[in-house]
C-alpha positions, 0 to 999 in steps of 0.5 A: 614438496612433492607438488614442486617437483617438474614430474607430477606423482613423482613418488609412486613413479618407477625406476624407468618411468622416472628415467623417461621422463627426466629425460623431457627435463633440463638441467635444473629440472633433474637437478631438483629431482635428484636433490628431492630424491637424495633427501626421501628414498634416495634409491641408489638406481634413481640418484645414478640414473639422475645424476647420469642424465645431468652429466649427459646434459652438461655435455650438451645433451637436449631435452626430448620431446614429450610432456613429462605430465602425459599419463604414465603407460604403466598406469594402464588406460582407463577402463582397462580390466586385468586379464582373466584367465580363460580356464579356472581349472585344468582338465581332468587327471586320468589315473595311470594304466596300472591304477588310481593312486588311491588304489594302485593294485586296482585297474581303472575301467 
């Protein structure tokens, strides 16, 4: 059934991605998404977003440019590597001037 949807990989898109991609569709395409959403995940935010877009289209809004099947920016580009922390451990901790936590009466040297 998802192959019939106007947005590829619809079930794996985040709500904001659905919103921006739905703007490229006509009323028929958005209605198809709404019917699918209501019959499956039925996420309130997505249902409301799609209903709002249908109302905009009925009021004269036009689909925006762009391709609904374009690569999702949130998926990252091929070859991207996740960020790694530059420091794996913090700096050494100096004991307080009045002694060490293990032996507070012993001043540090």
